[in-house]
Structures are given as structure tokens and as C-alpha cells.
FIKOLZA-1660 file (N, C-alpha, C; in steps of 0.1 Angstrom, whole numbers, plus 5000, padded with zeros to 4 digits):
% residues 136
   i   px   py   pz ch aa at
   1 5008 4988 5000  A  M  N
   1 5000 5000 5000  A  M CA
   1 5009 5012 5000  A  M  C
   2 5006 5022 4991  A  K  N
   2 5014 5034 4990  A  K CA
   2 5007 5045 4998  A  K  C
   3 5015 5052 5005  A  A  N
   3 5010 5063 5013  A  A CA
   3 5007 5075 5004  A  A  C
   4 4996 5082 5008  A  V  N
   4 4992 5094 5001  A  V CA
   4 4999 5106 5006  A  V  C
   5 5000 5117 4998  A  S  N
   5 5008 5129 5002  A  S CA
   5 5000 5136 5013  A  S  C
   6 5008 5145 5020  A  A  N
   6 5002 5152 5032  A  A CA
   6 4991 5162 5027  A  A  C
   7 4993 5167 5015  A  V  N
   7 4982 5176 5010  A  V CA
   7 4969 5169 5008  A  V  C
   8 4970 5157 5002  A  A  N
   8 4957 5149 5000  A  A CA
   8 4951 5145 5014  A  A  C
   9 4959 5142 5023  A  I  N
   9 4954 5138 5037  A  I CA
   9 4948 5151 5043  A  I  C
  10 4954 5162 5042  A  K  N
  10 4948 5175 5047  A  K CA
  10 4934 5178 5041  A  K  C
  11 4933 5176 5028  A  K  N
  11 4921 5179 5021  A  K CA
  11 4910 5169 5026  A  K  C
  12 4914 5156 5027  A  E  N
  12 4904 5146 5032  A  E CA
  12 4900 5149 5046  A  E  C
  13 4909 5153 5055  A  L  N
  13 4905 5156 5069  A  L CA
  13 4896 5168 5070  A  L  C
  14 4897 5177 5061  A  Q  N
  14 4887 5189 5061  A  Q CA
  14 4873 5185 5058  A  Q  C
  15 4871 5173 5052  A  H  N
  15 4857 5168 5049  A  H CA
  15 4852 5160 5060  A  H  C
  16 4860 5156 5070  A  Q  N
  16 4855 5148 5081  A  Q CA
  16 4848 5156 5092  A  Q  C
  17 4839 5149 5099  A  S  N
  17 4832 5156 5110  A  S CA
  17 4841 5155 5123  A  S  C
  18 4838 5162 5133  A  Q  N
  18 4846 5162 5145  A  Q CA
  18 4847 5149 5152  A  Q  C
  19 4836 5141 5152  A  S  N
  19 4836 5128 5158  A  S CA
  19 4845 5118 5150  A  S  C
  20 4844 5120 5137  A  E  N
  20 4853 5111 5129  A  E CA
  20 4867 5114 5131  A  E  C
  21 4871 5127 5132  A  L  N
  21 4885 5131 5135  A  L CA
  21 4890 5125 5148  A  L  C
  22 4881 5126 5158  A  I  N
  22 4885 5121 5171  A  I CA
  22 4887 5106 5170  A  I  C
  23 4879 5099 5163  A  A  N
  23 4880 5084 5161  A  A CA
  23 4893 5081 5154  A  A  C
  24 4896 5089 5143  A  L  N
  24 4909 5087 5136  A  L CA
  24 4921 5089 5145  A  L  C
  25 4921 5099 5153  A  C  N
  25 4932 5102 5162  A  C CA
  25 4934 5091 5172  A  C  C
  26 4923 5086 5178  A  L  N
  26 4924 5075 5187  A  L CA
  26 4929 5062 5181  A  L  C
  27 4924 5060 5169  A  R  N
  27 4929 5048 5162  A  R CA
  27 4944 5049 5158  A  R  C
  28 4948 5061 5154  A  L  N
  28 4962 5063 5151  A  L CA
  28 4971 5061 5163  A  L  C
  29 4966 5065 5175  A  S  N
  29 4974 5064 5187  A  S CA
  29 4976 5050 5192  A  S  C
  30 4968 5041 5187  A  R  N
  30 4969 5027 5191  A  R CA
  30 4980 5019 5183  A  R  C
  31 4985 5025 5172  A  F  N
  31 4994 5018 5164  A  F CA
  31 5009 5019 5168  A  F  C
  32 5013 5031 5172  A  K  N
  32 5027 5033 5175  A  K CA
  32 5028 5041 5188  A  K  C
  33 5038 5037 5195  A  K  N
  33 5040 5045 5208  A  K CA
  33 5044 5059 5205  A  K  C
  34 5051 5062 5194  A  E  N
  34 5055 5076 5191  A  E CA
  34 5043 5084 5187  A  E  C
  35 5033 5078 5181  A  N  N
  35 5021 5086 5178  A  N CA
  35 5014 5090 5190  A  N  C
  36 5013 5081 5200  A  K  N
  36 5007 5084 5213  A  K CA
  36 5015 5095 5220  A  K  C
  37 5028 5094 5220  A  E  N
  37 5037 5104 5226  A  E CA
  37 5035 5117 5220  A  E  C
  38 5034 5118 5207  A  L  N
  38 5032 5131 5200  A  L CA
  38 5018 5137 5203  A  L  C
  39 5008 5129 5203  A  L  N
  39 4995 5133 5207  A  L CA
  39 4995 5139 5222  A  L  C
  40 5002 5132 5231  A  T  N
  40 5003 5136 5244  A  T CA
  40 5009 5149 5245  A  T  C
  41 5020 5151 5238  A  Y  N
  41 5027 5164 5238  A  Y CA
  41 5018 5175 5232  A  Y  C
  42 5012 5173 5221  A  L  N
  42 5003 5183 5215  A  L CA
  42 4991 5187 5223  A  L  C
  43 4985 5177 5230  A  L  N
  43 4973 5180 5238  A  L CA
  43 4976 5185 5252  A  L  C
  44 4986 5180 5258  A  F  N
  44 4988 5183 5272  A  F CA
  44 5000 5191 5276  A  F  C
  45 5011 5190 5268  A  E  N
  45 5024 5196 5272  A  E CA
  45 5028 5208 5263  A  E  C
  46 5022 5210 5252  A  S  N
  46 5027 5221 5243  A  S CA
  46 5024 5234 5248  A  S  C
  47 5014 5236 5257  A  A  N
  47 5011 5249 5263  A  A CA
  47 5020 5252 5274  A  A  C
  48 5027 5242 5280  A  H  N
  48 5036 5244 5291  A  H CA
  48 5050 5239 5287  A  H  C
  49 5056 5246 5279  A  E  N
  49 5069 5242 5273  A  E CA
  49 5080 5241 5284  A  E  C
  50 5080 5250 5294  A  D  N
  50 5090 5249 5305  A  D CA
  50 5088 5236 5313  A  D  C
  51 5076 5232 5315  A  D  N
  51 5074 5219 5323  A  D CA
  51 5078 5207 5314  A  D  C
  52 5076 5208 5301  A  Y  N
  52 5080 5198 5292  A  Y CA
  52 5095 5196 5292  A  Y  C
  53 5102 5208 5291  A  I  N
  53 5117 5207 5291  A  I CA
  53 5122 5201 5304  A  I  C
  54 5116 5205 5315  A  Q  N
  54 5120 5200 5328  A  Q CA
  54 5118 5185 5329  A  Q  C
  55 5107 5180 5323  A  S  N
  55 5104 5166 5324  A  S CA
  55 5114 5158 5315  A  S  C
  56 5119 5164 5304  A  V  N
  56 5129 5157 5296  A  V CA
  56 5142 5157 5303  A  V  C
  57 5145 5168 5310  A  K  N
  57 5158 5169 5317  A  K CA
  57 5158 5158 5328  A  K  C
  58 5147 5156 5335  A  T  N
  58 5145 5146 5345  A  T CA
  58 5148 5132 5339  A  T  C
  59 5142 5130 5327  A  Y  N
  59 5144 5118 5320  A  Y CA
  59 5159 5116 5317  A  Y  C
  60 5166 5126 5313  A  I  N
  60 5180 5125 5310  A  I CA
  60 5188 5121 5322  A  I  C
  61 5185 5128 5333  A  D  N
  61 5192 5125 5346  A  D CA
  61 5189 5110 5350  A  D  C
  62 5177 5106 5349  A  D  N
  62 5173 5092 5353  A  D CA
  62 5181 5082 5345  A  D  C
  63 5181 5085 5332  A  E  N
  63 5188 5075 5323  A  E CA
  63 5203 5075 5325  A  E  C
  64 5209 5086 5328  A  F  N
  64 5223 5086 5330  A  F CA
  64 5227 5079 5343  A  F  C
  65 5218 5080 5353  A  E  N
  65 5220 5072 5366  A  E CA
  65 5219 5057 5364  A  E  C
  66 5211 5053 5354  A  T  N
  66 5209 5038 5353  A  T CA
  66 5218 5032 5343  A  T  C
  67 5228 5039 5337  A  I  N
  67 5237 5034 5328  A  I CA
  67 5246 5023 5334  A  I  C
  68 5248 5012 5327  A  N  N
  68 5256 5001 5332  A  N CA
  68 5271 5006 5329  A  N  C
  69 5279 5008 5340  A  R  N
  69 5292 5013 5339  A  R CA
  69 5303 5002 5338  A  R  C
  70 5299 4990 5336  A  D  N
  70 5309 4979 5336  A  D CA
  70 5319 4980 5324  A  D  C
  71 5314 4984 5312  A  S  N
  71 5323 4986 5301  A  S CA
  71 5318 4997 5292  A  S  C
  72 5327 5002 5284  A  F  N
  72 5324 5014 5276  A  F CA
  72 5314 5009 5265  A  F  C
  73 5314 4997 5262  A  F  N
  73 5304 4992 5252  A  F CA
  73 5290 4995 5257  A  F  C
  74 5287 4992 5269  A  Y  N
  74 5273 4994 5275  A  Y CA
  74 5271 5009 5277  A  Y  C
  75 5281 5017 5280  A  I  N
  75 5280 5031 5282  A  I CA
  75 5277 5038 5269  A  I  C
  76 5284 5034 5258  A  R  N
  76 5281 5040 5245  A  R CA
  76 5267 5037 5240  A  R  C
  77 5263 5024 5242  A  K  N
  77 5250 5020 5238  A  K CA
  77 5239 5028 5245  A  K  C
  78 5241 5030 5258  A  S  N
  78 5231 5037 5266  A  S CA
  78 5231 5052 5262  A  S  C
  79 5242 5058 5260  A  V  N
  79 5243 5072 5257  A  V CA
  79 5237 5074 5243  A  V  C
  80 5239 5066 5234  A  R  N
  80 5232 5067 5221  A  R CA
  80 5217 5066 5222  A  R  C
  81 5213 5057 5231  A  K  N
  81 5198 5055 5233  A  K CA
  81 5192 5068 5239  A  K  C
  82 5199 5074 5249  A  I  N
  82 5195 5086 5255  A  I CA
  82 5194 5097 5245  A  I  C
  83 5204 5099 5237  A  L  N
  83 5205 5109 5227  A  L CA
  83 5194 5107 5216  A  L  C
  84 5191 5095 5212  A  R  N
  84 5181 5092 5202  A  R CA
  84 5167 5097 5208  A  R  C
  85 5165 5094 5221  A  N  N
  85 5152 5097 5227  A  N CA
  85 5151 5113 5229  A  N  C
  86 5162 5119 5232  A  V  N
  86 5162 5134 5234  A  V CA
  86 5158 5140 5221  A  V  C
  87 5164 5135 5210  A  K  N
  87 5161 5141 5197  A  K CA
  87 5147 5139 5193  A  K  C
  88 5141 5127 5197  A  K  N
  88 5127 5124 5194  A  K CA
  88 5118 5135 5201  A  K  C
  89 5122 5137 5214  A  Y  N
  89 5114 5147 5222  A  Y CA
  89 5115 5161 5216  A  Y  C
  90 5127 5164 5210  A  V  N
  90 5129 5177 5204  A  V CA
  90 5121 5178 5191  A  V  C
  91 5120 5167 5184  A  R  N
  91 5111 5167 5172  A  R CA
  91 5097 5170 5175  A  R  C
  92 5092 5165 5187  A  Y  N
  92 5078 5168 5191  A  Y CA
  92 5076 5183 5192  A  Y  C
  93 5086 5189 5199  A  S  N
  93 5084 5204 5202  A  S CA
  93 5086 5213 5189  A  S  C
  94 5095 5210 5181  A  Q  N
  94 5099 5217 5169  A  Q CA
  94 5102 5232 5172  A  Q  C
  95 5108 5235 5184  A  K  N
  95 5112 5248 5187  A  K CA
  95 5127 5248 5189  A  K  C
  96 5134 5258 5183  A  K  N
  96 5148 5258 5183  A  K CA
  96 5153 5260 5198  A  K  C
  97 5146 5268 5206  A  E  N
  97 5150 5271 5219  A  E CA
  97 5150 5258 5228  A  E  C
  98 5140 5250 5226  A  T  N
  98 5139 5238 5233  A  T CA
  98 5150 5228 5229  A  T  C
  99 5153 5228 5216  A  E  N
  99 5163 5219 5211  A  E CA
  99 5177 5223 5217  A  E  C
 100 5180 5236 5216  A  A  N
 100 5192 5241 5222  A  A CA
 100 5194 5237 5237  A  A  C
 101 5183 5240 5244  A  E  N
 101 5184 5238 5259  A  E CA
 101 5186 5223 5262  A  E  C
 102 5178 5215 5255  A  L  N
 102 5179 5200 5258  A  L CA
 102 5193 5194 5254  A  L  C
 103 5198 5199 5242  A  L  N
 103 5211 5194 5238  A  L CA
 103 5222 5199 5246  A  L  C
 104 5221 5211 5251  A  I  N
 104 5231 5217 5260  A  I CA
 104 5231 5208 5273  A  I  C
 105 5219 5205 5278  A  Y  N
 105 5218 5198 5291  A  Y CA
 105 5224 5184 5289  A  Y  C
 106 5221 5178 5277  A  F  N
 106 5226 5164 5274  A  F CA
 106 5241 5165 5274  A  F  C
 107 5247 5175 5267  A  C  N
 107 5262 5176 5266  A  C CA
 107 5268 5178 5280  A  C  C
 108 5262 5186 5289  A  K  N
 108 5267 5188 5302  A  K CA
 108 5266 5175 5310  A  K  C
 109 5255 5168 5309  A  S  N
 109 5254 5155 5316  A  S CA
 109 5264 5145 5311  A  S  C
 110 5267 5145 5298  A  L  N
 110 5277 5136 5293  A  L CA
 110 5291 5140 5297  A  L  C
 111 5294 5153 5298  A  K  N
 111 5307 5157 5302  A  K CA
 111 5310 5154 5316  A  K  C
 112 5299 5155 5325  A  N  N
 112 5301 5153 5339  A  N CA
 112 5300 5138 5343  A  N  C
 113 5297 5130 5333  A  F  N
 113 5295 5115 5335  A  F CA
 113 5308 5109 5340  A  F  C
 114 5307 5100 5349  A  S  N
 114 5319 5092 5353  A  S CA
 114 5317 5077 5351  A  S  C
 115 5325 5070 5345  A  P  N
 115 5339 5073 5341  A  P CA
 115 5340 5083 5330  A  P  C
 116 5351 5090 5329  A  S  N
 116 5352 5101 5319  A  S CA
 116 5350 5096 5305  A  S  C
 117 5344 5104 5297  A  I  N
 117 5342 5101 5283  A  I CA
 117 5355 5102 5275  A  I  C
 118 5365 5108 5280  A  K  N
 118 5377 5110 5273  A  K CA
 118 5385 5097 5271  A  K  C
 119 5380 5086 5278  A  R  N
 119 5387 5073 5276  A  R CA
 119 5381 5066 5265  A  R  C
 120 5370 5071 5259  A  S  N
 120 5364 5065 5247  A  S CA
 120 5363 5075 5235  A  S  C
 121 5370 5071 5225  A  T  N
 121 5370 5080 5213  A  T CA
 121 5356 5082 5207  A  T  C
 122 5348 5071 5207  A  Q  N
 122 5334 5073 5201  A  Q CA
 122 5326 5082 5209  A  Q  C
 123 5327 5082 5223  A  L  N
 123 5319 5091 5231  A  L CA
 123 5324 5106 5229  A  L  C
 124 5337 5107 5228  A  V  N
 124 5342 5121 5225  A  V CA
 124 5337 5126 5212  A  V  C
 125 5337 5117 5202  A  N  N
 125 5332 5122 5189  A  N CA
 125 5318 5125 5189  A  N  C
 126 5310 5117 5196  A  L  N
 126 5296 5120 5198  A  L CA
 126 5293 5133 5205  A  L  C
 127 5301 5136 5215  A  Y  N
 127 5300 5149 5222  A  Y CA
 127 5304 5160 5213  A  Y  C
 128 5315 5159 5205  A  D  N
 128 5319 5169 5196  A  D CA
 128 5308 5172 5185  A  D  C
 129 5302 5161 5180  A  R  N
 129 5292 5163 5170  A  R CA
 129 5280 5171 5176  A  R  C
 130 5276 5168 5188  A  Q  N
 130 5265 5175 5194  A  Q CA
 130 5269 5190 5196  A  Q  C
 131 5281 5193 5200  A  L  N
 131 5286 5207 5201  A  L CA
 131 5285 5214 5188  A  L  C
 132 5289 5207 5177  A  L  N
 132 5288 5213 5164  A  L CA
 132 5273 5216 5160  A  L  C
 133 5264 5206 5164  A  M  N
 133 5250 5208 5161  A  M CA
 133 5245 5220 5168  A  M  C
 134 5250 5223 5180  A  L  N
 134 5245 5234 5188  A  L CA
 134 5250 5247 5182  A  L  C
 135 5261 5247 5176  A  K  N
 135 5267 5260 5171  A  K CA
 135 5259 5264 5158  A  K  C
 136 5253 5254 5151  A  K  N
 136 5245 5257 5139  A  K CA
 136 5233 5265 5141  A  K  C
% end
């Protein structure tokens, strides 16, 4: 099945009633966790951006605390997972200020992480790439 363009979807949604739109949104939220997270952001958290940023920062802190520090393999894997999720949360917001604040917080958390990231070339490169993204 081939997906239809966003313009065609928009035109079709304009012809739907309010109850049909609600049913479509609820059905969409059942298929993927990301759809449900995006709807949650749009409905409940988009009006309170500061609270949203604080909740993502809390998520970052919690995830950095639970990293398995036995080897750099597990550390790298966990850090990449945290960064992937942070970027997903930034995509929900679509605000440059939110993106900058969350990436700065991620970089600070990574820099203060122990054992030091300087012992792993991959982690240093990841950190440097994020700093370059922040400068853009």
C-alpha cells in the first residue's frame, strides 16, 4: 500500500466531522508508541513548554543514573539511546530554543559523567558532534 501525500490527507481531513476526526486520532494512537507520545505532547504539554523541558531533563538524569558502567560498550550503547530519545522529544516540540536547551543539558550531563568520556573515542566524537549541532 502506497502512502498518500500530506496535501491529500489534509484535504480529506477537512471533509471529516469532529467525531470522525476524534476516532481517527484515537485509532492512530493505538498503532505506534511515538504517535501516542506526539498526541500527548500536542494535547497536554505544548502549552507548558517549560514543564516539558524539565520533564525531559529529569528523563536525561534518570537515564544517566541507570547506565551500566561495567564497560564502555554498554556506556556507548546507553548514551546513544538517551540521545536518540532526546532528539525524538525535540522533534515533538519543533522549537529551536527547546532543542538548544535540551542538547546543552545532554552535553553537560555527558561531560560530567563518570567514568570520563575522554577514555572512549566514540563518546568524545559523539560529544563533539553535538557541540557542532549546537553551534549551527
